[in-house]
C-alpha positions in Angstrom: -250.0 144.4 -115.2 -246.5 144.8 -113.8 -244.7 147.4 -115.5 -241.9 145.0 -116.4 -244.2 142.7 -118.1 -245.7 145.6 -120.1 -242.3 146.6 -121.5 -241.1 143.2 -121.9 -244.1 142.9 -124.5 -242.3 145.6 -126.5 -238.9 143.8 -126.0 -240.3 140.5 -127.2 -241.6 142.1 -130.5 -238.1 143.5 -131.3 -236.2 140.4 -130.5 -238.7 138.2 -132.1 -238.3 140.3 -135.4 -234.2 139.9 -135.1 -234.6 136.3 -134.4 -236.8 135.0 -137.0 -235.0 137.2 -139.5 -231.5 136.0 -138.6 -232.7 132.5 -138.4 -234.2 132.7 -141.8 -230.8 133.8 -143.2 -229.1 130.8 -141.3 -231.6 128.6 -143.0 -231.0 130.1 -146.3 -227.5 128.9 -146.3 -228.7 125.3 -146.4 -232.3 125.4 -147.4 -232.9 122.0 -146.7 -234.2 120.0 -143.6 -233.5 116.3 -143.1 -234.3 113.2 -140.6 -231.1 111.6 -141.2 -227.7 112.9 -140.4 -226.2 112.3 -143.7 -227.8 114.9 -145.7 -228.2 113.0 -148.8 -229.9 114.8 -151.7 -233.5 113.7 -152.1 -234.1 112.5 -148.5 -235.1 115.9 -147.2 -238.6 116.4 -145.8 -238.7 120.0 -146.4 -236.8 122.1 -149.0 -236.9 125.6 -150.2 -235.3 125.3 -153.4 -235.4 122.8 -156.1 -233.6 119.2 -156.1 -229.9 118.7 -156.4 -228.6 118.4 -160.0 -227.3 114.9 -160.9 -225.4 115.8 -164.1 -222.6 117.8 -162.2 -220.9 118.6 -159.0 -223.5 121.0 -156.9 -221.6 122.6 -154.0 -222.9 123.7 -150.8 -222.4 127.3 -151.7 -224.4 126.8 -155.0 -227.2 125.3 -152.7 -227.7 128.6 -150.7 -230.4 131.0 -151.6 -230.4 134.6 -152.0 -232.8 136.3 -149.4 -234.2 139.8 -149.6 -232.9 142.2 -146.8 -236.7 142.6 -146.3 -236.7 138.9 -145.1 -233.6 137.9 -144.0 -231.1 139.9 -141.6 -228.6 140.9 -143.1 -229.9 139.5 -146.4 -228.0 138.4 -149.4 -226.4 135.1 -150.2 -224.0 133.1 -147.8 -224.0 135.5 -145.1 -224.3 133.1 -142.1 -221.5 134.2 -140.4 -223.2 137.7 -139.9 -226.7 136.2 -139.1 -225.5 133.6 -136.4 -224.4 136.1 -133.8 -227.7 137.9 -134.3 -229.5 134.8 -133.5 -228.3 134.2 -130.3 -230.3 136.9 -128.8 -232.9 134.0 -128.5 -232.1 133.6 -125.0 -233.2 137.1 -124.1 -236.4 136.6 -125.5 -237.0 133.2 -123.7 -236.2 134.9 -120.5 -238.8 137.5 -121.2 -241.4 134.6 -121.7 -240.8 133.4 -118.2 -241.4 136.8 -116.8 -244.9 136.5 -118.2 -245.7 133.7 -115.7 -246.8 136.2 -113.2 -249.8 136.9 -115.6 -251.0 133.3 -115.8 -253.6 132.1 -113.5 -251.9 128.8 -113.8 -249.2 130.3 -111.5 -250.6 133.3 -109.9 -254.1 132.6 -108.8 -254.7 136.5 -108.1 -254.5 137.2 -111.7 -257.9 135.8 -112.3 -259.7 134.9 -109.2 -263.0 134.3 -111.0 -261.5 131.6 -113.2 -263.5 128.4 -112.5 -261.7 125.9 -114.8 -258.7 123.8 -113.3 -255.2 124.5 -114.8 -254.1 122.8 -118.0 -257.8 121.5 -118.7 -257.7 119.6 -122.0 -261.2 119.2 -122.7 -262.1 122.5 -121.8 -259.2 123.9 -124.0 -260.7 121.8 -126.9 -263.9 123.4 -126.3 -262.5 126.7 -126.5 -260.8 126.0 -129.8 -264.1 125.0 -131.3 -265.7 128.2 -130.2 -262.8 130.3 -131.8 -262.7 128.2 -135.0 -266.5 128.9 -135.2 -265.6 132.7 -134.8 -267.9 132.9 -131.7 -265.4 135.3 -129.9 -266.3 136.9 -126.4 -268.2 140.3 -126.9 -266.7 143.5 -125.7 -263.6 144.4 -124.2 -264.2 142.4 -120.9 -264.6 139.1 -122.8 -260.9 138.4 -122.1 -260.4 139.5 -118.4 -259.9 136.0 -117.5 -257.6 133.4 -119.3 -259.6 130.7 -120.9 -258.2 126.9 -120.9 -256.7 127.3 -124.3 -254.7 130.3 -123.6 -253.5 128.8 -120.5 -252.5 125.7 -122.4 -250.8 127.7 -125.1 -248.9 129.9 -122.6 -247.7 126.8 -121.0 -246.5 125.3 -124.5 -244.6 128.4 -125.4 -242.9 128.7 -122.0 -242.2 125.3 -120.9 -242.0 123.3 -124.3 -241.1 125.8 -127.2 -238.5 127.9 -125.0 -236.5 125.1 -123.6 -236.8 123.2 -126.9 -235.3 126.4 -129.0 -232.4 126.3 -126.4 -231.7 122.7 -126.5 -232.1 122.0 -130.0 -229.7 125.0 -130.8 -227.1 123.3 -128.6 -227.6 119.9 -130.1 -226.7 121.3 -133.6 -223.3 122.4 -132.4 -220.6 120.3 -133.9 -218.2 120.8 -131.1 -220.9 119.5 -128.5 -221.8 116.7 -130.7 -218.2 115.4 -130.9 -217.8 115.8 -127.1 -221.3 114.5 -126.0 -222.9 112.6 -128.7 -225.6 111.1 -126.3 -227.1 114.9 -126.1 -227.9 115.1 -129.9 -229.5 111.7 -129.6 -231.9 113.0 -127.3 -233.5 114.4 -130.6 -232.7 111.5 -132.7 -229.5 113.1 -134.4 -228.2 116.7 -135.3 -230.6 117.0 -138.5 -233.8 116.2 -136.5 -232.7 118.5 -133.8 -232.3 121.3 -136.7 -235.7 120.3 -138.0 -237.5 120.6 -134.5 -235.4 124.0 -134.1 -237.2 125.2 -137.2 -240.5 124.0 -136.2 -240.2 125.8 -132.8 -239.5 129.0 -134.9 -242.8 128.5 -136.8 -244.5 127.9 -133.6 -243.2 131.2 -132.0 -244.4 133.0 -135.1 -247.8 131.4 -135.2 -248.3 132.4 -131.2 -247.4 136.0 -132.0 -249.9 135.9 -135.0 -252.6 134.3 -133.0 -251.9 136.7 -129.9 -252.2 139.8 -132.1 -255.4 138.6 -133.8 -257.0 138.2 -130.3 -255.7 141.6 -129.2 -257.2 143.2 -132.2 -260.6 141.2 -132.0 -261.1 141.9 -128.3 -260.8 145.7 -127.9 -257.6 147.0 -129.9 -257.1 150.2 -128.3 -257.9 149.1 -124.7 -255.5 146.1 -125.1 -252.9 148.1 -126.2 -253.3 150.5 -123.5 -253.3 147.8 -121.1 -250.1 146.3 -122.7 -248.1 149.5 -122.7 -249.6 151.6 -119.9 -251.3 149.4 -117.7 -254.8 150.9 -118.0 -257.8 150.0 -120.0 -258.8 153.4 -121.6 -260.0 153.5 -125.1 -257.9 156.6 -126.2 -254.8 155.9 -128.6 -252.1 156.4 -126.5 -251.0 152.7 -126.7 -251.5 152.7 -130.5 -249.2 155.6 -130.6 -246.7 153.9 -128.5 -246.7 150.8 -130.5 -246.5 152.5 -133.8 -243.2 154.4 -132.4 -241.9 150.8 -131.3 -242.6 149.4 -134.7 -240.9 152.5 -136.3 -237.9 151.8 -134.0 -237.7 148.1 -134.9 -237.6 149.0 -138.5 -235.0 151.6 -138.1 -232.9 149.1 -136.2 -233.2 146.6 -138.9 -232.4 149.0 -141.7 -229.2 150.2 -139.7 -228.2 146.6 -139.0 -228.4 145.6 -142.7 -226.1 148.7 -143.6 -223.9 148.2 -140.8 -223.4 144.5 -141.6 -222.4 145.2 -145.2 -220.5 148.4 -144.8 -218.3 147.4 -141.5 -218.3 143.5 -141.7 -214.9 143.3 -140.0 -216.1 145.6 -137.3 -219.0 143.2 -136.8 -217.0 140.4 -136.7 -214.8 141.7 -134.1 -217.9 142.7 -131.9 -218.9 139.0 -132.5 -215.9 137.5 -131.4 -216.0 139.4 -128.3 -219.5 138.9 -127.4 -220.1 135.3 -128.8 -216.8 133.9 -130.1 -214.9 134.1 -126.7 -217.6 132.8 -124.3 -218.0 129.9 -126.8 -214.2 129.3 -127.1 -214.2 129.0 -123.2 -217.1 126.6 -123.3 -216.4 124.2 -126.1 -212.5 124.6 -127.1 -211.7 122.7 -123.7 -213.7 119.7 -124.9 -211.6 117.1 -126.9 -213.5 115.2 -129.1 -214.3 111.9 -128.3 -216.5 110.3 -130.8 -215.2 107.5 -132.9 -216.8 107.0 -136.2 -217.5 103.6 -137.8 -217.7 102.9 -141.6 -221.6 103.1 -141.3 -221.4 106.5 -140.0 -219.6 107.6 -143.4 -221.9 109.4 -145.7 -222.6 108.4 -149.2 -222.9 112.0 -150.2 -220.4 114.8 -149.6 -221.5 118.4 -149.9 -218.4 120.2 -151.2 -217.7 123.9 -150.6 -215.9 124.3 -154.0 -215.6 122.0 -157.0 -211.8 123.2 -157.4 -210.4 120.4 -155.2 -209.1 117.6 -157.4 -209.9 115.2 -154.5 -213.7 116.4 -154.4 -213.9 115.9 -158.3 -212.4 112.5 -158.4 -214.7 111.5 -155.4 -217.7 112.8 -157.1 -217.0 110.7 -160.0 -216.0 107.7 -158.5 -218.9 107.7 -155.6 -216.0 107.6 -152.9 -216.9 110.2 -150.4 -216.1 111.5 -146.9 -218.4 112.0 -144.0 -219.9 115.4 -143.8 -223.2 117.0 -142.5 -224.4 120.4 -142.4 -225.4 122.0 -139.2 
């Protein structure tokens, strides 16, 4: 295994932890997923808190849920402004997935010259799935020297389906992009469908990681970790030690990131503005909105930020609202 592929395994683990934890923090700010852009309470297909009360004004801030720092990054409640810049690390993780192409027999025949099935063989992949589900796994460390059809299909899906969807649906959730190029969000139906797909992509990455690590453990744990980190198939504990060090460093970074986020929020905002804010301003601020909304585009429900505004209070009582949708 080439050295850059081995070390991007370690980088992928680090980025996946940061991406998922910050992504959960963003989701916690509005823990509901919809298929319709109006975001009307009761129409969500998945929610992570109870229904919206109907006997009083319910604001968007009240709807946010508090995440433990053990789950979200940075944790707490209504910290989406800190979590968003961290989530942009996703592009680096997706770039790493492309590096792994050289390991696939689908793209590099020398990686497995003895592989007898054709690439993306769906019947063979289904047969492999049945084998795994029946718990009949290859015996010994050599059982996974060649990529089977299911593994090829899974890697193909991660690289060419999940990774592009993560990027495209992330862009489709941008209000600035939606106001300039409305057709882009409509590729997925609307912004809320894109948001739902974005969430499902995150779930897909997590499931891939769990399945990947499970197969590593079941088919020669120490030898596989040595192959991933050192490029050999020895059965000593060198690879295990390296991975334990990496896990410790990832935990230490997350602890530091949480404390830094809470103690030096202004500094973090300035860093985020330089690294993320200014490039986004250069890309999106020059795009003047072109969308013209019709009466049918006005939502029947408005998510107020605070109930203090008299207009919001009167609108909530009378039922007249202004179009608004969460991203």
